[in-house]
C-alpha positions in Angstrom: 72.9 131.2 93.3 70.0 131.2 95.1 69.9 134.5 96.1 70.8 136.4 92.4 68.1 133.9 91.0 65.7 135.6 93.5 67.1 138.8 92.9 67.7 138.9 89.0 66.3 135.8 87.7 69.6 135.2 86.5 70.2 131.2 87.0 73.6 129.7 87.4 74.8 126.1 86.6 78.0 125.1 88.1 80.5 122.9 85.4 84.1 121.6 86.0 86.4 121.0 83.5 89.8 122.1 82.5 92.1 122.9 79.4 92.8 118.8 78.7 88.8 118.4 79.2 88.0 120.9 76.0 87.2 122.2 78.9 83.7 121.0 80.4 83.6 117.5 81.8 80.7 117.7 84.8 77.9 119.9 84.7 74.7 120.5 87.3 71.6 121.0 87.0 69.5 118.4 88.4 66.2 117.7 88.2 63.0 120.7 88.6 60.9 120.1 91.3 60.8 121.7 94.7 63.5 123.8 95.3 64.1 122.2 98.9 68.2 121.6 100.4 68.4 118.8 98.7 67.4 120.6 95.4 70.2 123.5 95.7 72.3 121.0 98.0 72.8 119.5 94.3 73.3 122.3 92.6 76.2 123.4 94.7 78.2 120.4 93.3 79.7 120.0 90.2 77.6 118.1 88.7 77.1 114.4 87.0 79.3 113.8 84.1 78.2 114.8 80.3 77.2 112.2 77.5 80.0 110.1 76.6 82.3 111.4 79.5 83.8 108.4 82.0 84.8 109.3 85.6 85.7 107.3 88.2 87.9 108.3 91.8 90.7 106.3 92.1 92.6 105.8 95.6 96.6 106.1 96.2 97.0 101.8 95.6 95.3 102.1 92.1 91.7 100.9 93.5 88.6 102.2 92.4 86.8 104.3 95.0 82.6 103.6 95.4 80.5 106.5 94.5 78.6 106.4 98.1 78.5 110.3 98.7 81.6 110.3 101.3 84.6 108.8 100.2 87.2 110.2 98.4 89.5 110.0 95.8 91.1 111.6 92.3 89.0 112.3 89.5 89.9 110.4 86.6 88.1 111.0 83.1 88.3 110.3 79.3 86.2 110.7 76.8 86.3 112.2 72.7 87.5 115.3 73.9 89.3 114.7 76.6 93.1 114.6 75.9 94.7 111.1 76.2 98.6 113.0 76.5 100.1 115.7 75.4 101.7 116.1 72.0 105.6 115.4 71.7 105.7 115.4 75.6 107.0 112.3 77.2 107.9 114.0 80.5 104.5 114.2 82.0 103.0 110.2 81.0 102.4 110.1 84.9 99.4 112.3 84.0 97.9 109.8 81.8 96.6 106.1 83.0 95.9 104.2 79.6 93.9 106.9 78.4 92.3 108.0 81.4 93.3 111.8 82.9 94.6 111.8 85.9 93.0 115.9 86.8 94.9 116.2 90.6 91.5 117.3 91.6 90.3 115.4 94.8 86.5 114.8 95.1 83.2 112.2 96.2 80.6 111.4 94.2 76.7 110.8 95.5 74.9 107.9 94.2 73.3 109.9 91.8 76.3 110.4 90.1 77.0 114.1 91.3 80.3 114.7 91.9 81.6 117.2 94.8 84.9 118.4 94.4 86.6 119.0 98.2 90.4 119.7 97.6 93.6 119.4 94.8 95.6 116.4 95.6 98.5 118.2 96.0 97.0 120.1 99.1 95.6 117.0 100.8 97.0 115.6 103.8 97.9 111.8 103.9 97.6 110.9 107.5 97.3 107.3 108.3 96.0 106.3 105.0 93.5 108.6 104.8 93.1 111.8 103.2 92.8 115.3 105.3 91.1 118.1 103.4 93.2 121.4 104.3 90.5 123.4 102.2 88.1 122.1 104.4 90.2 123.0 107.9 90.7 125.6 106.5 87.2 127.0 106.1 86.5 126.0 109.6 89.3 127.5 110.8 88.6 130.9 109.1 84.7 130.7 110.5 86.5 131.8 113.9 85.9 135.0 114.5 89.4 135.5 115.8 90.9 134.0 112.9 91.9 136.2 109.3 93.8 134.0 107.4 94.2 130.3 107.9 96.4 127.7 105.3 97.3 124.1 106.2 99.8 122.6 104.7 101.3 118.9 106.3 103.8 118.1 108.4 105.7 114.7 108.5 105.0 112.5 111.4 106.7 109.7 112.4 103.7 107.5 113.2 100.7 108.8 110.8 103.4 109.7 108.1 101.8 113.7 107.6 99.8 115.2 109.9 98.1 119.0 109.4 99.8 122.3 110.7 97.4 125.1 110.8 99.2 128.6 110.0 97.1 131.0 111.7 96.7 134.8 111.1 95.3 136.0 114.1 93.1 139.4 114.7 94.9 142.4 116.0 95.3 141.9 119.7 93.7 138.3 120.1 95.1 135.9 122.2 93.5 133.2 121.1 94.8 129.7 122.3 95.7 126.5 120.1 93.3 124.1 122.4 90.4 126.9 122.0 91.4 126.8 118.3 91.0 122.8 118.6 87.7 122.9 120.4 86.6 125.1 117.9 87.2 122.5 115.3 85.3 119.7 117.4 82.6 118.7 115.9 82.8 120.4 112.8 86.0 118.3 111.5 86.5 114.1 112.2 88.3 114.1 116.1 91.2 112.5 113.5 91.4 115.5 111.5 92.3 117.7 114.9 95.7 119.7 114.2 98.0 118.6 117.1 100.2 121.8 116.0 99.8 125.4 114.8 102.0 128.3 113.2 101.1 131.8 114.4 101.8 134.2 111.3 101.9 137.7 110.7 100.7 137.0 107.5 99.7 134.2 104.8 102.1 134.4 102.0 100.7 134.6 98.4 101.1 133.3 94.6 100.7 137.1 92.3 96.9 135.8 91.8 96.0 136.2 95.4 96.2 132.5 96.5 97.6 130.8 99.7 101.5 130.1 98.9 101.6 126.9 100.5 104.4 126.2 98.5 106.1 128.4 100.2 105.0 127.4 103.7 106.7 124.2 102.9 109.6 125.1 102.2 109.6 127.4 105.5 108.6 124.6 107.0 111.4 122.1 105.7 113.7 124.8 106.2 112.7 124.9 109.7 112.6 129.3 109.7 108.6 129.0 109.9 107.2 131.0 112.7 105.4 131.0 115.6 104.9 127.2 115.9 103.3 126.1 118.7 102.4 122.3 120.1 98.6 121.6 121.4 98.9 121.3 124.9 
């Protein structure tokens, strides 16, 4: 956004929404002033709720999550142009709670009301009662020079319920070990996010629109056909 503004005098602003929000629910336009790191940090977020749009973050227990910029929860929204149900379809009632739309997006909201979406609820890993962002882990793994692609899925764990399993494609002839990847992640993510197992695969399966097909990876894990699984020593 900054480059576009400097090079082409084109201003790009973020917004967030979905079909059910018709289509916009938040917009990111911080107060004009000094264009410092804080200003661009807010521009990089999904923004504040629009007028007449109510937004809250909810945890798995049905409790409301505070707006402190750190605590994460599922976004729920309601408002005059936001769907409160599906027409003649009762099969998806779990998507709504007394008029609130459960969006499936996981986010944190700072004290000024700026929303930062981190993941989708189906892609977060619930470990020991806390969320681990698969997207953040993937981004940090792919910042390693030997990693071409990385997709993180949840694996069952007797003690923690779920733990991250990192499916990784290495560059040709790279001999990077699981321990080296863990060392790369140290200091970049929380200590309890660090994976204890990797799967070194030839490629990450993709959907028809080019996204990582984690559903297929989860299926291979459940069937015991996921290749290249290695525990961190």
